N, C-alpha and C positions, 0 to 999 in steps of 0.2 A: 534437786524437785521435789520443790513442797508441792503437794496437792491437797488444796483442805476440801470442807464441805463433810456435808455427809457419807455414811457406810455405804451408802446405794449410790451416793455421785462418782467415789471411789471404785468401785466396781463397776460402775459406768466406763469408767477411764479407764479401768485396767485392760475389758473389755476391749475399747478401742484399739487399743495399743497390740493388744496380741492380735487383733484380725490384720493392723497396719503390716506388725515386724512379724511376725510367725509367738509361736508360745513362750519363747526364752527356752534360755537353756533348763529352766525347771518345769518347763511345761509337756507337755505328752509327747511331742515328736523331738525329745530336747533342743529345740532351738532353731531347725529348719524354718529357712529364709526362703520367701517365697522365688520359687523356680531352679535354687539354688540350695548343692547337697549340704549338709553340716559335716563338721572334718571328722567326727568319728566314718565319715565312705569315704574317705581319703586316708592314704598309707602316712604313718605317721615321723617315717623314714626318709629323709636322701640318702637314694644310691647310689647317683654317679654325677661328681662336678667334671663339666666336658668343657674343656680349652681351645676352641678353633680359630683356625686363618686361614686365610684360602692364598691359592697362587694360579700358573694357568697361562695359555697362550693367547691373550684376546685375538692377533692378526686371524686365527687358524679357528676363530670359535668355543677356545678351549677353556671349561673354565675347575677347576677344584678346592673341595673344601677338606681339609689334613685336622686330626685333632689327636691329643689326649687326651685321658680321663682316667679315673679313680675313685675309688668311694673314699666317704669323707675322712674314716677313718685311717688313711694311706697318705693325706693331703701333707700332711709335715714329715712324713718319711720320703716321699716322692722328691720333697724341692729341699730336701736336706742333700739328700743322691745327686742333684743335681747342682746344688748349692758347693761342695766337695769338687764336682770335677771345675765347675767355676774358679776357686780357690785352686787347683790346681793348674789351671789355667794361665794366673797370677802369676806364680810361681815359677812354671817352666817357657812361660810363653809371655811372659808381663801384658797378659789381656788383663785389664779390669775387670771385678767382677761388676761392676756399676756399668760397664761397657754393652751398649744392644749389639748381639750378636741377630743378625739379617744375612738368611743366609745365602740372599742372592745377590749381595754386594760380598762380602767377604769372600765365597767360595768363585768368585771373579775375581777376583783382584779388586775390588772400587775399592772396597770397604778396608783406609786402614785401622787395622782393629789394635795395632800393639805397633809400640816406637820403631820396631824393626824388628826383623825377623832370623830365626837361629841359623846358624852358620852352615849348616848342612841343606837350606834355603837360596845361598849366595853365593851365585859362581861367574865367575870371571869381575866380582865388584857388582854384579848385576843383583840385587832382588825380587825374588820370586814370591809373589804375591800371591797368585793363581796356586799354585804347590804347598804355600803355608797358610792359606784358607780351609784349603782341601783336606788337609792333615786336622786341622782342626775341629772341621766339622764331622771327621772317623771318627776322632775322639769323643765326640757328643753325643754322636750317633750311636756309640758303643754305651753311653753310658744310660739311652734309653733302651737298649737291649738288656740288659739288666737293671734294669729298675722293679724293685717287689712290688706288685701292686697297680703297676700301668699298664692302662690298656693305650692303643693309638688306632688309626681308623682312617680312613680314605677313601672318598666320593669325588665322581666326574663326569661330566658331562660335554658334549661338542655338539654344538648350533650356528645358528648364523652368522658370522664374525659380525656382518652388522646389528644383530642384535642380542649382542652380550650383554649388555645388564639384563636381557630379559631370561638369558641364559644363567647367569649368573643367582637372578631372583627366586625362579622356579626350583634349580638345583637346589638351594637351600630350604627352601619351602616343604620339599621333596626328603632331603634328610632327615629336620624336625619332623615331618609325618611319619618316616620309619623308625627315630626314637622313641614317638609316642608308642608305635606297636611295640617297641622290645618292654617298654616301661610300664604296658598296662598289661602283658604277658608276664612282671616280675614282681607287679604290686607296686612298684616302686614310685620313686618323684627323681627330678635331676632339674639341674640349675647349670645354663649356657654362659660361657665367658666368652667376647668374641674381642678380639683386634677393630680396635678404633676407638672414635671419639666419640659415635652413637649418630650423625649428621644424615650417615644413612637411612633411609627410611625402611628399607627393607627389611630389615629385622626386625625392627620393630612391629612392622604391620603382619610379617608373616608368625609371631607369637600371640599378636590379638583377636590372632584370626581363627586359633584354636576355641572350638570345643570348653566355656571357661568348668561346665558341669564336668568335663569329663578328664583335662588336656593334667596331663602331667610332669611337665616344664612350667618350672614355677619363673613366673615374673618373666620380662623381656628380656632378650639377651644384657647379660652386662657387660659394658662394654670399655675393656680399660687397654692404654696406649701401650704397646707394644715393648717401649722401652724402657717403660719403668716395671715389666713383667718376664721374671722368668717364666713363668709357666705358657704365657703365649711365645714366646720364645721360640722351646723346647715344642710345638704345635709349629710355628713358620718353619722350623726343621723338618716337621712329617710334611708337611705339604708341599713343600721347594722338592722335597726328594720324592714326594709321590706324583708331582707333573713331571721330574724327568725319569720315570717309571713309565711313566704314559706318554709322554711327548719327545719320543728318542730320537733326536739329530747329533750329528755330530760335536758342536759345541757342550752338550753336557754327557759326553759317551760316558766321561769318568763317574757321571752318577747313576748309569743306567740299572746298576743291580745293590746301590743304596739299600731300600727299600728291601725285595730280597733278603740281605745279605743280614741287614740289621734290622728292623722292622719287623717283621713275618710274625718274629718273634711272638712279639707282643700282641699283634692282629690278628683277632678269630677269623678274618676272612683269608689272615693272609697275605692279599692283594689288597692292589685300591679297587674299589668297586666301581662299575658303569651302571649307572642311572639314567636310563633310557626314555621313560616316563612317570606320572605318577601311578603307575599301576603295581611299579616294580618295589614302592612302598608296602604293598596289601602284605609283605610277608618280614619277617625279619631277617638280615643280610646275614647272620653269619648265626651259632648257637650262642642261646645267652644261658648262664650260670646267675647272673644276678638274683637272688633271694631264693637262692636254692633252685631255682625250675630251669629244667633243660629243655628247651626249645628244638624244637627239628634241626636237621642240619642241610642248609642248599648249598651247592656247589657255587664257590667265587668265581663270576665273571674274570676271564683273561683275557690280558690287551690283547 
């Protein structure tokens, strides 16, 4: 932009810009815009990358969110560990690396994730896809258990079956509030990735309702199609296992112990956490060591 006129005119113009936009990066307050803190007030490091998926039992009013997370410097090693397992599944079970692993389908024998099952799952000429799928799930769960730098977690709530959309919305809002408390304590920033196409406004509305001057979660939740994301498929397995841990019935008895057997080592809370109300978000659900800050321990809620 070119500003013509006398030195006095230019000074008047500069003063007007300063009054409208703040002093600028070289001004006395380092460029603070009205009502919004300068970046120097916000930590410069991204601390947590969180991949979330949901599960539940709508008929009983139960909704569950499960997730995996890691610091950015572990992104490549976490993904590499999972891809090593996917390559093994191709060699041993002929499950293509690009084939989506949707837990509820293959553990119940509904998803034909391979062209055939191993001989040990064929009896009297009948292929037992459920047994095969559950074996695959346990292989994948063992990978999660052993992946360095990976953390997992899950929260759940039971509400009115006729108001499941409200339960889902409120539980996500409380989960976000809880993460915000943890990030504020550790001084870091976080980024959430969510399964889906972004058409559900619940998640966007929740993030945009945060106080922009204080929020620690960057941007809206980033939506990713689980069919193309290995990391979201990992979160799907966590969410489904958490649901089976909480909502126990005869049809999922085979998975009742999966969360405690495979995932508790990676979950600082050890078990899925029940969030009853927004009041439960006032304190971190487990000890946090992100950024070197140890938070007080709160006993996990048992099922």
